[in-house]
C-alpha positions in Angstrom: 5.8 -11.7 -27.4 4.8 -11.5 -31.1 3.3 -8.4 -32.8 -0.2 -9.8 -32.8 -0.2 -10.6 -29.1 1.2 -7.1 -28.3 -1.7 -5.6 -30.2 -4.2 -7.8 -28.4 -3.0 -6.7 -25.0 -2.2 -3.1 -25.7 -4.9 -1.7 -23.5 -3.6 -3.7 -20.5 0.0 -2.7 -21.3 -0.7 1.1 -21.3 1.8 3.0 -19.1 0.5 4.0 -15.7 -0.6 7.5 -15.1 2.0 10.1 -14.1 -0.4 11.6 -11.7 0.6 12.2 -8.1 0.5 9.3 -5.6 -2.9 8.3 -4.4 -4.0 10.3 -1.4 -6.3 9.5 1.4 -9.2 11.2 -0.4 -8.8 8.9 -3.4 -8.3 5.9 -1.2 -11.5 6.7 0.7 -13.3 7.2 -2.6 -12.9 3.6 -3.7 -13.3 2.1 -0.2 -16.6 4.1 0.2 -17.7 3.0 -3.3 -17.3 -0.6 -2.3 -19.2 -0.1 0.9 -22.2 1.6 -0.8 -22.4 -1.0 -3.5 -22.3 -3.8 -0.9 -25.1 -2.1 1.1 -27.4 -1.8 -1.9 -26.7 -5.3 -3.1 -27.4 -6.6 0.4 -31.0 -5.4 0.1 -31.5 -8.0 -2.7 -28.7 -10.5 -2.4 -28.0 -12.6 0.7 -24.4 -13.5 1.4 -22.0 -14.1 -1.6 -19.7 -11.3 -0.3 -16.5 -12.9 -1.7 -18.2 -13.3 -5.1 -19.3 -9.7 -5.1 -15.9 -8.5 -4.0 -14.2 -10.4 -6.9 -16.7 -9.0 -9.3 -16.0 -5.4 -8.1 -12.2 -6.1 -8.4 -12.8 -7.0 -12.1 -15.0 -4.0 -12.7 -12.5 -1.5 -11.3 -9.6 -3.3 -13.1 -11.5 -3.0 -16.4 -11.8 -6.8 -16.8 -14.6 -9.3 -17.5 -16.0 -12.1 -15.3 -17.0 -15.7 -16.0 -19.4 -17.0 -13.3 -19.9 -20.7 -12.9 -22.5 -22.3 -10.6 -25.5 -24.5 -10.5 -29.0 -23.1 -11.2 -30.9 -21.1 -8.6 -27.9 -19.3 -6.9 -29.0 -15.9 -8.0 -26.2 -15.3 -10.5 -28.5 -13.4 -12.9 -30.2 -11.4 -10.2 -26.8 -10.5 -8.7 -25.6 -9.1 -12.0 -28.8 -7.2 -12.9 -28.9 -5.7 -9.3 -25.2 -4.7 -9.7 -26.0 -2.8 -12.9 -28.8 -0.9 -11.0 -26.5 0.1 -8.2 -23.9 1.4 -10.7 -26.6 3.4 -12.7 -25.4 1.8 -15.9 -27.2 0.5 -19.0 -27.8 -3.2 -18.7 -28.4 -5.8 -21.3 -29.1 -9.5 -20.9 -28.4 -12.0 -23.7 -29.9 -15.5 -23.3 -27.5 -17.7 -25.2 -29.3 -20.6 -27.1 -28.2 -23.0 -29.8 -29.9 -21.0 -32.5 -28.5 -17.6 -31.5 -26.6 -15.9 -34.4 -23.6 -13.5 -34.0 -25.7 -10.6 -35.5 -28.3 -11.2 -32.7 -25.5 -10.2 -30.3 -23.5 -7.5 -32.0 -26.2 -6.0 -34.3 -26.5 -5.9 -38.0 -26.8 -3.5 -41.0 -30.3 -2.9 -42.3 -31.5 -1.3 -45.5 -33.3 1.9 -44.8 -35.3 3.9 -47.3 -36.0 7.7 -47.2 -39.7 7.8 -48.3 -39.4 11.4 -49.5 -36.5 10.8 -51.8 -36.6 7.1 -52.4 -32.9 7.0 -51.5 -31.7 3.8 -49.8 -28.7 3.3 -47.5 -27.4 0.8 -45.1 -27.7 1.7 -41.4 -26.2 -0.2 -38.5 -28.7 -1.4 -35.9 -26.9 -2.0 -32.6 -27.4 -5.3 -30.8 -27.7 -6.0 -27.1 -23.9 -5.9 -26.8 -24.1 -2.1 -26.9 -24.6 -1.6 -23.1 -22.4 -0.8 -20.2 -23.1 -4.1 -18.4 -23.7 -7.1 -20.5 -24.9 -10.4 -19.1 -24.1 -13.3 -21.3 -26.4 -15.9 -19.7 -25.5 -19.5 -20.2 -22.7 -18.7 -22.7 -21.8 -22.4 -23.1 -25.3 -23.1 -24.7 -24.5 -21.4 -28.0 -22.1 -22.6 -30.8 -18.5 -21.3 -31.0 -19.4 -18.9 -33.9 -21.8 -17.0 -31.7 -19.5 -17.2 -28.6 -16.8 -15.6 -30.7 -18.9 -12.6 -31.4 -17.9 -11.4 -28.0 -14.2 -11.6 -28.5 -13.6 -8.3 -30.3 -15.9 -6.4 -28.0 -14.3 -7.8 -24.8 -10.7 -7.1 -26.0 -10.9 -4.0 -28.1 -14.2 -2.3 -26.9 -15.6 -2.2 -30.5 -17.7 -4.1 -32.9 -17.0 -4.5 -36.6 -20.0 -4.8 -39.0 -19.2 -4.8 -42.7 -16.4 -2.3 -43.2 -17.4 -0.1 -40.2 -16.1 -0.2 -36.7 -18.4 0.9 -33.9 -17.0 1.9 -30.6 -18.6 0.7 -27.4 -19.2 3.1 -24.5 -17.1 2.9 -21.4 -17.4 1.5 -18.9 -18.0 -1.8 -20.6 -18.3 -5.0 -18.5 -19.2 -8.5 -19.7 -20.4 -11.0 -17.1 -21.0 -14.5 -18.5 -22.6 -17.4 -16.7 -22.4 -21.1 -17.3 -23.9 -24.2 -15.6 -21.4 -26.9 -14.7 -23.8 -29.8 -14.3 -25.7 -30.0 -17.6 -23.2 -30.7 -20.3 -25.5 -32.3 -22.9 -26.1 -29.8 -25.8 -23.4 -27.4 -24.5 -20.3 -25.9 -26.2 -17.4 -25.5 -23.8 -15.7 -22.1 -24.3 -12.4 -22.4 -26.2 -9.3 -21.6 -24.2 -8.6 -18.5 -26.2 -12.0 -17.0 -25.2 -11.7 -18.1 -21.6 -8.4 -16.2 -21.5 -10.3 -13.0 -22.2 -12.1 -13.3 -18.8 -10.1 -11.8 -16.0 -11.6 -14.1 -13.4 -13.5 -17.3 -13.4 -15.6 -17.2 -10.2 -17.3 -20.2 -8.6 -20.7 -19.4 -7.1 -21.3 -21.9 -4.3 -24.4 -22.9 -2.2 -25.3 -20.5 0.6 -24.7 -21.3 4.3 -27.7 -22.5 6.4 -28.2 -19.0 7.9 -28.0 -17.4 4.5 -30.4 -19.8 2.9 -32.8 -19.3 5.9 -32.7 -15.6 5.1 -33.3 -16.2 1.4 -36.4 -18.3 2.2 -37.7 -15.7 4.6 -37.2 -12.7 2.2 -38.5 -14.3 -0.9 -41.7 -15.9 0.4 -43.2 -12.8 2.0 -44.9 -9.7 0.6 -42.1 -7.2 1.3 -40.0 -6.1 -1.6 -36.8 -4.2 -1.8 -35.2 -2.1 -4.6 -31.5 -1.3 -5.1 -30.7 2.4 -5.6 -27.9 3.7 -7.9 -24.8 4.7 -5.9 -22.2 5.2 -8.7 -22.3 6.8 -12.1 -20.3 5.9 -15.2 -18.0 8.8 -14.8 -17.2 7.8 -11.2 -16.4 4.3 -12.3 -14.0 5.5 -15.0 -12.3 7.6 -12.4 -11.9 4.6 -10.0 -10.5 2.5 -12.9 -7.8 5.2 -13.4 -7.0 5.2 -9.7 -6.4 1.4 -9.7 -3.7 1.9 -12.4 -1.9 4.5 -10.2 -1.4 2.1 -7.3 2.4 1.4 -6.9 3.6 -2.2 -7.2 7.1 -3.3 -6.2 9.4 -5.3 -8.3 9.2 -8.1 -5.8 5.4 -8.4 -6.2 5.8 -8.5 -10.0 8.4 -11.3 -9.7 6.2 -13.2 -7.3 3.2 -13.0 -9.7 5.5 -14.1 -12.5 6.8 -16.9 -10.4 3.3 -18.3 -9.8 2.3 -18.1 -13.5 5.6 -19.5 -14.9 5.4 -22.5 -12.6 2.2 -23.6 -14.4 4.0 -24.0 -17.8 4.9 -27.6 -18.3 8.5 -28.1 -19.6 9.8 -24.8 -18.4 12.8 -24.1 -16.2 12.2 -24.6 -12.5 8.7 -26.0 -12.9 7.8 -28.3 -9.9 7.5 -32.1 -10.5 3.9 -32.1 -9.5 3.0 -29.6 -12.2 4.8 -31.7 -14.8 2.7 -34.7 -13.6 -0.7 -33.0 -13.4 -0.8 -30.1 -15.8 -1.3 -30.3 -19.6 -1.1 -26.6 -20.4 -0.2 -23.5 -18.4 -1.2 -19.9 -18.2 -0.1 -17.1 -20.6 1.0 -13.5 -20.1 -2.5 -12.2 -19.4 -2.5 -14.1 -16.1 0.4 -12.0 -14.8 -1.2 -8.8 -16.0 -4.5 -9.6 -14.4 -2.9 -10.8 -11.1 -1.1 -7.4 -10.8 -4.1 -5.3 -11.9 -6.4 -7.3 -9.6 -3.9 -7.0 -6.7 -4.0 -3.2 -7.2 -7.8 -3.1 -7.1 -8.0 -5.4 -4.1 -5.5 -3.3 -2.2 -7.5 -0.1 -2.7 -10.8 -1.9 -1.9 -9.2 -2.9 1.4 -8.0 0.6 2.2 -4.3 0.1 1.3 -2.0 2.2 -0.9 0.2 -0.7 -2.0 -0.1 -4.3 -3.2 1.0 -7.2 -0.9 1.8 -10.8 -1.6 -1.5 -11.7 0.1 -3.4 -9.9 -2.7 -1.7 -12.0 -5.4 -2.2 -15.2 -3.4 -5.9 -14.4 -2.9 -6.5 -13.8 -6.6 -4.4 -16.6 -8.0 -7.3 -19.1 -8.0 -9.8 -17.0 -10.0 -7.1 -15.8 -12.4 -5.5 -19.2 -13.0 -8.2 -21.8 -12.7 -9.5 -21.3 -16.3 -6.1 -20.7 -17.8 -4.4 -23.9 -16.6 -5.5 -27.2 -18.0 -5.0 -30.2 -15.9 -4.3 -33.5 -17.7 -5.9 -36.9 -17.6 -3.8 -38.1 -14.7 -5.1 -35.2 -12.5 -8.7 -35.7 -13.6 -8.6 -39.4 -12.9 -7.4 -38.6 -9.3 -10.0 -35.9 -8.9 -7.4 -33.2 -8.7 -8.6 -29.7 -9.8 -6.7 -26.7 -11.1 -7.5 -24.9 -7.8 -5.6 -27.7 -5.9 -2.6 -27.3 -8.2 -2.7 -23.6 -7.7 -2.7 -24.0 -3.9 0.3 -26.4 -4.1 2.2 -23.8 -6.3 1.5 -21.1 -3.8 2.7 -23.3 -1.0 5.9 -24.1 -3.0 6.7 -20.4 -3.6 8.7 -18.3 -1.1 6.9 -15.1 -0.2 9.8 -12.9 1.0 12.1 -11.2 -1.5 15.3 -12.7 -0.1 14.0 -16.3 -0.1 12.7 -16.0 -3.6 15.9 -14.5 -5.0 18.1 -17.1 -3.3 16.1 -20.2 -4.2 18.0 -22.1 -6.9 14.8 -23.3 -8.6 13.5 -19.7 -8.9 16.9 -18.5 -10.1 16.3 -20.8 -13.1 12.8 -19.4 -13.6 14.1 -15.8 -13.5 16.9 -16.7 -16.0 14.6 -18.5 -18.5 
């Protein structure tokens, strides 16, 4: 990895804490945090448990989320309600074609002291200076404005002029985009999509869930979510996630999944060569392992299992792996390719190490 890439991912490559192993009290802390957040969200949001779980995994892993779904699925309401349950500052940015980078990050203004007549430049923070930032319909603004999020998402800072302004932790960006209206939109560049830990699909509710939505939203009763976690507690939980042990086998398994997406590499399956135009980079491995740690804790376990990596492979890889024209013409999605890669990858350590194809991958 080159020097620039090492700098970009330095926060994810930080050494794990040397603290003692996670005890039952710490394990219960995160498990209880999930339960309380889900209870409060359940007052407002009907269903979508899997989506909320994946959002919480990102939050506790210190990542960011890209949500994709048709209008009317309560994506914005879900995010704003989540911010209330976490007792964090919340900011919503409605991305439009005329939005400028300074409208997102803030700008320097000239300020005059009326007593002395002295003038000086002062930075006026934009809506990006919040703990939870909703980038609503991010694909409706030009690339110049989309790129205003890059530095903040990766380095937790904003540069204005010659000054760098640090963002407060925790800092969590949730972006939404509409997949059905493509006229007048600007698809996110691959480099920016790579900054999002997960790309989560928000699907239609089931019949029973939609029945409950209709019942709740057409009556006079109202509900309000209450804060259940403070910023300091979230930072503590993010530290706990990094302390979860992960075996070498789990790391090799995550690497095996990601490296099989890279066309032209050693040991890559034939169907990947036929269907994929571009594979996932190193961030995919980092996010698979971090997400696996968070998922293990949220489910009350002290260690990461293969099942955690398999469950998170679709949201981690679907926006990092580009299918080619042949796949698109046959209606094959990146999720289907990921599923085939998982099926083609042995799960036990002995099978993985003895397989001739994976020996080539490990030696490459």
